[in-house]
N, C-alpha and C positions, 0 to 999 in steps of 0.2 A: 504494500500500500504506500509506504513512504517512498519507495522507488518511483512510483507513478508521479507522486508530488514532485520528487526531485527532478524528473525528466521535464515536467511542465515548467518548473521554476528555472531550469537551465535554459529552456526556450525563452522564458520571460527576460532573462538577462541578455537575450539576443537582439531584438525583443519585440514581439507583437503577439497579443493575445486575441484569439478569435472566438466566436460563439461556441464552437465545438469544445474548446478548452474549458470554457466556463461550464458547459454541460457536464463534462467528465468530472471536473472538480466538485460540482454539485452532487454527484452520485457517490463520492468517496466517503467512507466512514473515517472521520478524523478524530474520534473520541480518544482522549488520553494522549494525543500528540501535541507537540509544541514546535512551531516553526521559528527558527533562529536565522535572522538575516544579518550577516556580518559585513562590516565596511560599507553600509548603505550610503554613507556620506561621500564615498569615493566614486559612486556611479555618476554618469553624466546626467545633466538636468532632464534630458528627454527620457532616459531610463528611469529616473526617479518618478517622473509623472506617470509613465506607463505602470510602474510598480504600484503607485498609489491606487490605481483602478483595481488591480488584482487584490491588494491587501484590504481594500474596502469590501470586496466580495468575500474574503476569507475571514474577516475579523470576528464574525459571530460564530464561526465554525471551529476555531481553535485559537489558543493564545499565540500571539506573534511577538517576538522579541527582536528589536532593532539594536544593533551594536554600531556605534559611530559617534562622531562629534556633533552634538546637537547644534552648536553655533554654526558649524559649516553647513548643516542641513538648512537652517533658517536663512543663511546667506544665499544659498543657491535655489531654494524652493520656498514659495510663499508659505508662511507659517499656517495659513488656514488649511492647507492640505494636511499638515501634520496633526493639527488639533483633532481632525475627524478620524484619524487612524490611531494616534498615540494617546492612550488614556492616562498613562502615568510615566513621568520622566524620572529616572533614577541616576543619580551621580555616583560614579565609582568611587571607592575610598581614595583619599588623598595619597595613600601609600602607592597606588597604581598610576598616579600622574607621572608623565614623562620626566619631570624634574626629580621625582623620588626614585623611580626605577633605574634611571641612568646614573644618578649620583652614587647609589650603593653599588651598582655594577662596575663603575669605573674605579671605585675604591678596591673592589675585589680584583680587578685586572692589575692595578698597580702593585698590589701585594703578591699576586700570583706570578706576574712576569717581572717583578723586581725592577720597576721603572716608575718615574714620575711623568704622567702624561699631561700634555698641554690642555689647559682648561677650555680653550677654544674648540677642541675636538669634542669634548662632552657637550658643549653648548650647541654644536651642530646637530646632534641627535635630538636635543630638546627643542631647538628652534624649528625642526622639521617634524615634530610631534611623532617620533618613532615610538610605537607602543610596545606592550609586553610581548606580543607575538613576534614583533620585529626583533626584540632583544633575544628571544629564544633562537630565532633563525640566525641572527648575527653571531651568537656565541657558538653555535654548532660549527661555523666556519673558523672562528677563533681557535677552537679546540683542534679542528682538522689541520690548520696551517701551522700552529705553534707546537703541537704535540705529535699528532699522527704523522705529519710531514717534517717534523724535526727542525722547525725554523726558530725556536726559542734560542736567543743568543746569537742568531745568525742574520737577523734583519733588524732594522730600526722599527720598534714596536708601533710608534705613531704612524709611520708610513704604511706599514702592513694593515693596520686597522682602517686607515683611510681607503686603501685599495679594496678591502673587503666591503666597506661601505658603498663604494662605487659599484662593485660587482653585484650587490644586492639591490640597490635602489636607483642606480644610474647606469643601466646596462649598456646603453649606446656609448656613453663616455668611456666606460671600461673597455669596450671592444676597440675603441679608437686607440687607447693606450696599448692594448694587446696586439694591435696590428702595426704598431710602431709609429703612430701619429701622435701629435700633441693636441691636447684639448685646448681649444681657443674659445673663450667665452665672449659673448656679445657685450657691448658697452653697458647695456642695461643690467647685465648679470655680474659684472666685474666685481662689485662690492658685496655680493651675496656670500654667506658663510662658506658654502661649498666651493665657490670659485676662488676665494682668497686662499683657502687651504690647499686646494689642488694645484693652483698656480705656484704656491710656495714649494710644494713637494716636487713639481716638475722642474723648477729652476734651482733647487738646492744643490750647491757645489761644495758643501762642507766636507772636510777630510776626516770623517769619523769612521770608526768601525763598530758595527757592521756598516758596509757601504749603504748610502741612502738610495732611495728608489731611482733618482735621476742618474745615478752612476752604475746601477746594477739591476735594471728593470726586470730581467727574467726571473730573478730570485723571488720577486714579490707577487707574481701572478698566481692566480688560484689554481690549485691542482684539482681539476675536475676528472681527469682520466684516472681510471683504476689501473694499477699495475697488473698487466695481464701475464707477464713473465714471472716465473717463480724466482725466489731469492737465489736458489742454486743455479738457475739458468743465467742470472745476471752476474753471479760470482764467476761463472764459467767464461763470460765475456771478458771480465776483468783480467783473467789469466790466459787469454788467447789473443796473441798479437794481431792475427788476421781479423778476428771479430772486432777487436778494439780499434783497429785502423778504420774499419767500415763505420763504426759508431762516430768517430771523429769526422770522417768525411761527410757523413749524413747530417751532422749537427750544424753545418752551414746552411742547410736547406730547411731545417725544422727547428722550432724553438723549444720543443718538449718531446720527450720520449721516455719509455720505461727506464732506459739506462741512465739518461740525464737525471731523472728524478731520483733514481737509486744513488747515484754519485753525490748529488746535492745533499741528500739526507743522511748518507752513511759514510762519507769519505773520511770523517774524523775517526772512524773505527777501523779503517783499512790497515793492513800490515805495512811496515815501512817499504818493503819491496814493491807492493802494489801501488802505494802512493807515488813512488819514484817512477814507475812505468807510466802512470797517468800524467805526471808532470813532464816527462820526456816527450810524450805524444803531444801534450798541450803546447809546449814550446816549439816543437817541430811544425805543428800546423799553424801556429801564429806566424812563424817565419815564412811559411809557404803562402799563406793567404794575406798577410799584412793586417789582418783584423781578427777580432775575437769571434768565435762562434758561441752558441749558448753553452756548449760543453767546455771549451777552453776557458771561458770566463769563470765558470764554476770552479775549475781546478786551480787556475791561477789565483783567484780570490782567496781560496783556502790556504794556499801556500804563502801568499802575501801576509796573511794573518799569522802564520807560523814564524815567518822571518821577523816581522815587526808589527805586532797588533796595534790597531788604532785605539785611541781613547774611547771608552764606552760611555755615551751620554746617559745620565740618569734624570734628565729634565731639570728645568729651572736653572740652567747654567752649571749644574753639577756633573762631574765626570768621575768615572772609575779609571785609575791609571794602571794598566797592566804591568806586571812585574818587569817585563823586558824594557819598558819605557822609563821606569822610575830612575831618577837621578841623571837622566840624559838630556842634553840640549836638543833643540830642533835640528841643529846642524849635525850633531852626532847621529841622530836618528836617520836623517837623510843619507849620511855616509854609509851607515850599516845597510840600509835598503839598497843603495846603489851597488855597493861592493858585493853583497850576497847574491843579488840577482845577476850582476855582471859575470860572476863565476859560472853561473848556469848558462847564461846566454853566450858567453865566449866558447863554451864547449860545442855549441851549435853554429859557430862561425857567424854570429850577428855582426854586421858592420855597425858603425855608430848611429847611422840614421835609422837602422832597424831597432836599435836599442831605444832611441828616442820614441819611435812609434810604439814600442812595447810599453815603456814606462808611462806614456801619455794615455794610451788606450785603456790602461789598467789603473789610471788615476793614482800613480805611485809617487811621481816627482814632477815638479814644475819645469817649464822651459828654462827658467833662470838657473835652477839647480843643475840641470843637464848641461847648460852652457858652461858653467864653472868647472865641469868635469872634463871638458874637451881641451886637449893640450895645445892644439895649433889653430885656435879660433881665428887669428888674424889672417891666416891664409886659406881659410875654409872655402871662400867664394871661388877661388881658383881651382878647387879640387872637387866641386860638387858633382861633376859628371861621373865620378868614381863611386858614388854612393847609390844604394838602392832607392832611397827616397831623398833626392836632393833638396826638396822643399823643406824637409825637416832641418837640414843644416842651415838653410837660409833663416829659418825661424829662430834657431838658437843664436845665430849671429845677431839678428835684430834684437833679441832679448838681452844679449850681452851689452849692446850699445844703448839700451833703453829707448829703442826707436819703433816699438810696435805702434801702429796707427799714425806715426809722425811722418807722413809721406813726403812732406816738404824737406825733411832733413836727410832723406835717403840719397846716397851717393850713386854715381852712374854704375859702379860695379855691382850694386844691388839690383838695379834695373836690368843690367845685362844678364845677371844670373837668372832672374825671373824670365827674361826673354828666351832663355835656353830650355825652359821646362817643357816637358811633354804635357798633353792635355790633362791626364789624370792628376799629375803632380801639381799642375797649375791650379786646377779646381780645388784641390785639397788645401793648397796654400791660401787661396782666397777664403775658403770656408773657415779655416783656422783663425784668420785675421778678422773674422766677422764682417767681411764686406759682402756677404751673401744675404739676400733678403730672407728674413725669418717668415714673412707672411706668404711668400710665393713659393710653394713646394714643388710645383710642376716645372718651373724654369730656374735655371741657375742664373742668378743675377749679381751684379757687382755694384749695387746702388745703395750701400748701407755703411754707416760708420759703426764703430763699436756700440753695441746696444746698452741702453740704460733705462731706468724706470721712466725718465722724462721723454725719451725719444723712441720708445719701443713701438709705438703706433704712428710715429712720424719720422720715417727714414730720411736721412740726409745724404745727398750724393757726395761721393768722394771724387771730386773733379780731377784732382791731381793724379790719383790712381787710375781713373778711367782713361785719362789722356795717355799715360805712360804704357798702359797695357792694351791699348786699342788694337794693336797688331795681333795680339794673342786672342782677343775677343773675336776679331774677324776670322782668324785662322781656324778657330774651333767652333765658329758659328753659334756663339753664346748670345742668347737673347737678353737684353738689358730691360728690366722693368722700369716703367715710369720715366723714360728718357725725356 
């Protein structure tokens, strides 16, 4: 009997009720039954009006309970409709108000995950009226990501919580991030709680460990796939060089797989010889491709943490200083990072430009630090053709002279070196110098100064740069935006 009512009500949510439906409903025996309508306030105005007709018909046949925000119902639907259907309005206990349920929940999270969370994150849940059911759903993913998938201590907690929030309540925005795009909010939405927090997360370049979302996106996405391979099968991959080689090759085409998930959540448990094989493959494939794959990034990130762990933020400006960092200056820490990784990279015959690419892609050292480590910087512009990535050598030279963005100060030998670059190297140089438009993703453009909060949506032309590289622009057929 209830199934019949359920079918009819599903059709109502579709929604049009005809005379046959009313006839069938009139014949049903509904004694002892209660009809509960959840989230009625979230229906469209048209659905609510259609529902009013149905509930008026049913109200004398069985009790009907509406669950929803009364104020939102009044705002969207004339109160006269509700008075005829709703005999009694019941306020839920204050303890179930969003302010209460999220305050206690965030205190639980802070204790459970050993972190101080920003108050603005909690206010987001309250301002958007996330209810008790939302909290249950949200916590199921918190448990899945931090415990089942082993992310506790391996991601920034606030970033991960915000990603879960997007996944549950802003699916389209989450998918944009998942597909490698940036979420760009309209001017009207820029000051909303969700926009300000997501923008801050997307633009965060702080050098903390675990790496923030902006620097290690793959680690933060939700694991919806269930591992189909058994642990023994995945362990077999780890100990078979041919299978391992295929996993690394495939990881440049896919962002997630059973094996990548397995490595991400278990690599701290691997035997030393297993970890070493993984690291050797990761370095080899980085040299081969010049960029990280989802798998190389996971392996390199964990080894970076072993060499020199980052400070672990505890919120409100507090940090836990790992033992390896204690008593060391920033300069000493940078030297250890450079020396330890250089030993590993030298074994794979990395030239200096490849080292720069490695350190920068993995957010390990700045261009200025890398410039100070190169011994023959004054003559580097004469030798750039001998490097795999000549543009990287130009960049450390500019950094050593403090001439980034200062195009009027560049000498002719700098312009000559740029003039000798191949297309891929030239575009990478431009992108690194932020003379590429952030707003236009489909075309490569050279009409932008270094971005700032003030000019983010008001790009300014780099006339000097455009004049000097005009030959390269024509040679490579690069389309300039807003000329």
